[in-house]
TITI-195145 format. One record per residue (C-alpha): x, y, z. Coordinates in steps of 0.5 Angstrom, whole numbers, padded with zeros to 4 digits, always signed. Example, Ala and Ser with C-alpha at 12.3 -4.5 7.8 and 13.67 -1.06 7.14 Angstrom:
2
+0025-0009+0016/+0027-0002+0014/
This chain:
619
+0260+0154+0346/+0262+0152+0339/+0257+0148+0335/+0260+0144+0329/+0254+0140+0328/+0249+0138+0334/+0250+0139+0341/+0250+0133+0346/+0243+0132+0345/+0238+0126+0346/+0237+0124+0339/+0230+0124+0336/+0231+0122+0329/+0228+0115+0327/+0223+0112+0323/+0216+0114+0325/+0209+0112+0324/+0204+0115+0319/+0202+0122+0321/+0196+0120+0325/+0199+0115+0329/+0205+0120+0331/+0200+0126+0332/+0196+0121+0337/+0202+0119+0340/+0205+0126+0341/+0198+0128+0344/+0199+0123+0349/+0205+0126+0352/+0201+0133+0353/+0203+0136+0346/+0198+0140+0342/+0198+0138+0335/+0195+0140+0328/+0195+0137+0321/+0201+0141+0317/+0201+0140+0309/+0208+0139+0305/+0209+0147+0305/+0209+0147+0312/+0203+0151+0313/+0196+0148+0316/+0193+0143+0312/+0186+0146+0314/+0184+0153+0313/+0180+0152+0320/+0185+0149+0324/+0191+0153+0325/+0196+0153+0331/+0190+0157+0335/+0186+0150+0334/+0192+0145+0336/+0189+0140+0341/+0191+0134+0345/+0184+0131+0344/+0184+0124+0340/+0178+0125+0337/+0179+0132+0334/+0186+0130+0332/+0183+0124+0328/+0178+0127+0324/+0183+0133+0322/+0188+0128+0320/+0183+0124+0316/+0180+0130+0313/+0186+0133+0311/+0190+0127+0309/+0196+0131+0312/+0203+0129+0311/+0206+0132+0317/+0205+0133+0324/+0205+0140+0327/+0206+0142+0335/+0204+0148+0338/+0210+0151+0342/+0206+0155+0347/+0200+0150+0348/+0205+0145+0349/+0209+0148+0354/+0215+0148+0349/+0221+0153+0347/+0224+0151+0341/+0231+0153+0339/+0230+0153+0331/+0237+0153+0328/+0237+0154+0320/+0242+0154+0315/+0240+0158+0309/+0243+0157+0302/+0247+0163+0300/+0245+0166+0307/+0245+0166+0314/+0248+0160+0318/+0245+0159+0325/+0250+0154+0327/+0255+0159+0326/+0251+0164+0329/+0250+0160+0335/+0258+0159+0336/+0259+0166+0335/+0254+0168+0340/+0257+0163+0345/+0251+0161+0349/+0249+0155+0353/+0245+0149+0350/+0244+0144+0355/+0243+0137+0353/+0235+0136+0351/+0231+0133+0346/+0232+0135+0339/+0231+0133+0332/+0233+0135+0325/+0229+0140+0321/+0224+0138+0315/+0230+0141+0310/+0235+0136+0314/+0240+0142+0314/+0238+0145+0321/+0236+0143+0328/+0230+0143+0333/+0232+0144+0340/+0226+0142+0344/+0226+0145+0351/+0220+0146+0356/+0218+0153+0358/+0222+0155+0364/+0220+0163+0365/+0217+0168+0360/+0218+0167+0353/+0216+0170+0346/+0218+0168+0339/+0224+0172+0337/+0230+0172+0332/+0236+0172+0337/+0241+0171+0332/+0242+0170+0324/+0239+0164+0322/+0236+0162+0329/+0229+0163+0331/+0226+0162+0338/+0219+0158+0337/+0215+0160+0343/+0207+0162+0344/+0204+0162+0338/+0209+0159+0334/+0209+0152+0332/+0214+0147+0329/+0214+0141+0324/+0215+0135+0328/+0220+0130+0324/+0223+0126+0329/+0221+0120+0334/+0216+0121+0339/+0219+0121+0346/+0218+0117+0352/+0215+0122+0356/+0216+0130+0357/+0222+0128+0362/+0226+0128+0355/+0225+0136+0355/+0230+0140+0359/+0228+0147+0362/+0230+0152+0357/+0236+0156+0358/+0236+0163+0362/+0238+0166+0355/+0232+0164+0352/+0227+0168+0357/+0224+0175+0354/+0227+0178+0361/+0234+0176+0360/+0234+0180+0353/+0238+0186+0355/+0239+0193+0352/+0243+0194+0346/+0249+0197+0350/+0250+0191+0354/+0248+0185+0349/+0251+0189+0342/+0257+0184+0339/+0264+0187+0338/+0262+0188+0331/+0257+0193+0332/+0261+0196+0338/+0267+0197+0333/+0262+0200+0328/+0259+0205+0332/+0265+0207+0335/+0268+0209+0328/+0261+0213+0326/+0261+0219+0330/+0258+0226+0329/+0251+0228+0327/+0247+0225+0322/+0249+0228+0315/+0248+0226+0307/+0243+0221+0305/+0244+0218+0312/+0239+0223+0314/+0234+0221+0308/+0235+0214+0311/+0233+0216+0318/+0227+0220+0315/+0224+0214+0312/+0223+0210+0318/+0216+0209+0320/+0213+0212+0326/+0214+0209+0332/+0210+0203+0334/+0206+0202+0327/+0205+0195+0324/+0210+0197+0318/+0215+0194+0323/+0215+0187+0321/+0221+0182+0321/+0223+0183+0314/+0222+0191+0315/+0227+0191+0321/+0232+0188+0316/+0231+0192+0310/+0231+0199+0314/+0237+0197+0318/+0241+0195+0311/+0239+0202+0308/+0242+0206+0314/+0248+0202+0314/+0249+0202+0307/+0248+0210+0307/+0253+0211+0313/+0259+0208+0309/+0260+0215+0306/+0257+0220+0311/+0258+0221+0318/+0253+0220+0324/+0252+0212+0324/+0252+0212+0331/+0246+0217+0332/+0242+0214+0326/+0243+0207+0330/+0240+0210+0336/+0234+0213+0332/+0233+0206+0329/+0232+0203+0335/+0228+0209+0338/+0223+0208+0332/+0223+0201+0333/+0222+0200+0340/+0217+0205+0342/+0210+0205+0344/+0208+0197+0346/+0215+0195+0344/+0219+0200+0348/+0222+0194+0352/+0229+0191+0353/+0227+0185+0348/+0225+0189+0342/+0231+0194+0343/+0236+0188+0343/+0232+0185+0337/+0233+0192+0333/+0241+0191+0335/+0241+0184+0332/+0238+0186+0326/+0243+0192+0325/+0249+0188+0327/+0246+0183+0321/+0246+0189+0316/+0253+0191+0318/+0255+0184+0316/+0251+0184+0310/+0254+0190+0307/+0261+0188+0309/+0260+0181+0305/+0256+0185+0299/+0262+0190+0298/+0267+0184+0298/+0271+0186+0305/+0276+0191+0304/+0280+0191+0310/+0283+0198+0309/+0276+0201+0309/+0273+0197+0315/+0278+0199+0321/+0273+0196+0326/+0274+0189+0323/+0278+0185+0327/+0282+0179+0324/+0278+0174+0327/+0272+0177+0324/+0275+0178+0317/+0276+0170+0317/+0269+0168+0320/+0266+0173+0314/+0271+0170+0309/+0268+0163+0310/+0261+0165+0310/+0257+0164+0304/+0256+0170+0300/+0249+0173+0301/+0244+0173+0295/+0240+0180+0294/+0233+0178+0293/+0229+0182+0287/+0225+0188+0289/+0218+0186+0288/+0214+0191+0284/+0209+0195+0288/+0203+0195+0283/+0201+0192+0276/+0197+0194+0271/+0190+0190+0269/+0186+0190+0263/+0179+0189+0263/+0180+0182+0262/+0184+0181+0268/+0178+0185+0272/+0173+0180+0269/+0178+0174+0272/+0178+0177+0279/+0174+0173+0284/+0167+0176+0286/+0166+0176+0294/+0161+0171+0296/+0155+0173+0301/+0156+0170+0308/+0149+0172+0310/+0145+0173+0303/+0144+0180+0301/+0147+0182+0308/+0154+0180+0310/+0159+0179+0305/+0166+0176+0304/+0172+0181+0304/+0169+0187+0307/+0169+0191+0313/+0162+0192+0316/+0159+0196+0321/+0153+0194+0326/+0151+0201+0329/+0145+0202+0334/+0143+0205+0340/+0145+0202+0347/+0140+0196+0350/+0137+0195+0343/+0140+0188+0342/+0146+0189+0338/+0151+0184+0341/+0145+0179+0341/+0144+0180+0334/+0152+0179+0333/+0152+0173+0337/+0146+0171+0333/+0149+0172+0326/+0155+0168+0329/+0151+0162+0331/+0148+0162+0324/+0154+0162+0320/+0158+0157+0325/+0152+0152+0324/+0150+0154+0317/+0143+0155+0318/+0138+0159+0314/+0138+0166+0317/+0130+0168+0317/+0130+0165+0310/+0137+0168+0307/+0142+0163+0305/+0148+0162+0310/+0155+0160+0308/+0158+0156+0314/+0164+0158+0317/+0168+0160+0323/+0167+0166+0327/+0172+0169+0332/+0168+0174+0337/+0172+0179+0340/+0168+0181+0346/+0170+0188+0350/+0165+0187+0355/+0159+0182+0358/+0163+0176+0356/+0161+0173+0363/+0154+0172+0359/+0156+0170+0353/+0155+0162+0354/+0148+0163+0357/+0147+0167+0350/+0149+0161+0346/+0146+0156+0350/+0139+0160+0349/+0140+0160+0342/+0142+0153+0341/+0135+0151+0345/+0131+0156+0341/+0134+0153+0334/+0135+0146+0337/+0142+0146+0334/+0149+0145+0337/+0154+0150+0335/+0161+0147+0334/+0166+0149+0339/+0171+0150+0333/+0167+0154+0329/+0165+0159+0334/+0171+0162+0338/+0172+0168+0343/+0177+0173+0345/+0176+0176+0352/+0182+0180+0353/+0188+0183+0351/+0186+0186+0344/+0186+0193+0342/+0185+0196+0335/+0190+0201+0337/+0195+0196+0339/+0200+0195+0333/+0203+0188+0337/+0196+0186+0338/+0193+0187+0331/+0199+0183+0328/+0198+0177+0333/+0191+0178+0331/+0193+0178+0324/+0197+0171+0325/+0191+0168+0329/+0186+0170+0323/+0191+0167+0318/+0192+0161+0321/+0184+0160+0324/+0181+0161+0317/+0176+0165+0320/+0170+0167+0315/+0168+0173+0320/+0171+0177+0326/+0167+0180+0330/+0169+0186+0334/+0164+0188+0340/+0165+0194+0341/+0169+0200+0337/+0169+0204+0344/+0171+0198+0348/+0177+0195+0343/+0180+0202+0341/+0184+0208+0344/+0180+0213+0340/+0180+0219+0344/+0175+0223+0340/+0170+0219+0335/+0169+0226+0332/+0177+0226+0329/+0177+0223+0322/+0184+0222+0323/+0184+0217+0329/+0178+0213+0326/+0181+0212+0320/+0187+0209+0323/+0183+0205+0327/+0179+0202+0321/+0185+0201+0317/+0188+0196+0323/+0181+0193+0322/+0182+0192+0314/+0189+0189+0316/+0186+0184+0320/+0181+0183+0314/+0187+0182+0309/+0190+0177+0313/+0186+0171+0310/+0182+0171+0303/+0175+0172+0304/+0175+0174+0312/+0170+0180+0314/+0171+0184+0320/+0164+0186+0323/+0165+0192+0328/+0159+0193+0333/+0158+0201+0334/+0153+0206+0337/+0149+0211+0334/+0149+0218+0336/+0144+0220+0342/+0143+0227+0339/+0142+0225+0332/+0137+0219+0333/+0139+0213+0328/+0146+0217+0326/+0152+0213+0326/+0156+0216+0332/+0163+0219+0330/+0166+0222+0324/+0165+0220+0317/+0171+0216+0317/+0167+0210+0319/+0162+0210+0314/+0167+0212+0309/+0172+0206+0310/+0166+0201+0311/+0164+0196+0306/+0157+0196+0309/+0153+0200+0315/+0147+0196+0318/+0143+0201+0322/+0139+0198+0328/+0133+0203+0329/+0128+0202+0335/+0121+0202+0332/+0117+0208+0335/+0111+0205+0340/+0114+0198+0339/+0119+0193+0342/+0121+0191+0335/+0127+0194+0331/+0129+0194+0324/+0136+0193+0320/+0137+0198+0315/+0143+0199+0310/+0139+0205+0306/+0143+0211+0306/+0137+0215+0308/+0138+0211+0315/+0145+0213+0315/+0146+0205+0312/+0151+0203+0307/+0151+0197+0302/+0157+0198+0297/+0156+0191+0293/+0149+0190+0294/+0142+0192+0294/+0140+0197+0300/+0134+0194+0304/+0130+0195+0310/+0129+0189+0315/+0123+0189+0320/+0120+0186+0326/+0126+0184+0330/+0126+0183+0338/+0129+0180+0344/+0125+0173+0346/+0127+0171+0353/+0129+0164+0353/+0131+0161+0360/+0136+0166+0363/+0138+0169+0357/+0135+0172+0350/+0135+0171+0343/+0134+0175+0337/+0127+0173+0334/+0122+0176+0328/+0115+0177+0328/+0111+0173+0323/+0117+0167+0323/+0115+0161+0325/+0119+0155+0329/+0123+0153+0323/+0121+0145+0324/+0114+0147+0324/+0115+0151+0318/+0119+0146+0314/+0113+0141+0316/+0108+0146+0314/+0111+0147+0307/+0112+0140+0305/+0105+0138+0307/+0102+0143+0303/+0104+0140+0297/+0100+0134+0294/+0101+0127+0295/+0105+0123+0300/+0112+0125+0303/+0118+0122+0306/+0123+0124+0311/+0128+0127+0306/+0123+0132+0303/+0122+0135+0310/+0130+0135+0312/+0131+0139+0305/+0126+0144+0307/+0129+0145+0314/+0136+0145+0311/+0138+0141+0316/+0140+0133+0315/+0142+0131+0322/+0139+0126+0326/+0137+0130+0331/+0133+0134+0326/+0130+0128+0323/+0128+0126+0330/+0125+0133+0332/+0121+0133+0325/+0118+0126+0326/+0116+0127+0333/+0112+0133+0330/+0109+0129+0324/+0107+0123+0330/+0103+0129+0334/+0100+0131+0327/+0098+0123+0326/+0095+0123+0333/+0091+0129+0332/+0088+0126+0326/+0091+0132+0322/+0095+0127+0317/+0096+0120+0315/+0102+0116+0315/+0104+0109+0312/+0110+0105+0311/+0115+0103+0317/+0122+0107+0319/+0126+0110+0313/+0120+0108+0308/+0115+0112+0312/+0111+0117+0308/+0106+0122+0311/+0100+0125+0307/+0096+0131+0309/+0088+0131+0310/+0084+0135+0306/+0082+0140+0312/+0090+0141+0314/
């Protein structure tokens, strides 16, 4: 199919209403939306593509809060597949790539891209789809991808035709079947063993399946091999090595082999255009290929970024300091290990921290920075809802769904593709804390006494931490049975962690302590080491919560604290002491005060909002 401008598609380019109205209209058609800023990024750090929704109230709140100028539509959550055709100044032309590939584009809904140069061709899912770059200048948006919806709102989902077969993941065939004529001819003219600088280019390829194989890296490594092959034999063998290194491990499938071939083909075209196209030195070029490349806009080579920069002391002083998520215990931008023996209550404690962060409530007197938490559970997930419900009942507070979210399957620290997707989810979700429970369940480490294995897994955790500014990763782990209280496994765990919190059972008691002191195998790199004691599991309904000896009901504690002061006290004083200004907290505290009045322990004066309470002398 030749595409000069736009295929025969249903037009969607009309003047549209304000972003909120458009978002609500799209949601009514079953499309999950999110607020998007002018730079095409999510307008709210906590509201990325993973939070896209069709809920009108959530949409209204998000768009009003963010004042977002654009509406994003999440592809996977909306059941859509989008062929995103771009035209890059001085680079790739998606329309030309589509025409050269001669693929079918059935009539469907479409609209111009935000730049006005490209096109979004919107289909409904018709099989297994995954985000990919099938041709230069063409992206396939699916799954966790999203687009900026610039056009009108269709009358119904019937406007979206089923996605063509070539967009299916399974339809992407091996390089030998799908390689374009350009690649086939290039390989035929590059026989023999790998030699010269081509050997170094192949040797520089990352180990198979590692996270270093991003889209930009794929293109960079391909170009390096193609440029080296101009002067040395072995180009065909180097191509095979390139494909084998990329499409390995969890990526050892036809789809990834095809993507590697596409990147290599683009690198051949890049090298040809860069050299000004000398037909005599390019016997594998046909006349048609020469005509096509001559018409293309020359590629601009981007400058290489400097690997590091030198800082002065003034630069060091200007660096931002990580804040505490939970005062003195959990810090921003850190790798934190919570270790303890089995059955002590580590997962209950992790849930407790997550709920306190999600609600912003004080944690046993320590300030808490309110934020979003992603809990990745390796086991026992069927009981987590009960645990959160018990926490809500005990603390008389509601944990917002959008602030505590879960992953129950599909993630593993030893799976590079899963880690990359987790990085994307964390960057878009803006999570303050990612909890990985437990290390043994969420990695494929064969020996926890192997420093190299553990260091590699911890590095993957660090890459997740680095996906979003301020995010910390909490890893739930075990202590050794042989050495009571010692963190299980090789020293790489402690060496790669910013904090190690060891939960230790107290002898002759059903309570446990939390320690970051070195003598307890703990660690607190950026704060004072401490020991907190008196924690225990308190039964609430069908589950349990973390409680602490000597800690009263938080509402009662606030009432007692305020009434201990002289004079009459208004409701705002009690709410301030409670650290919760919600209407629910106000009602609870008023009920406790009314009970004290009936018991004759305090007096009340005034009505409604002006009501004030005074303690009697013997209270």
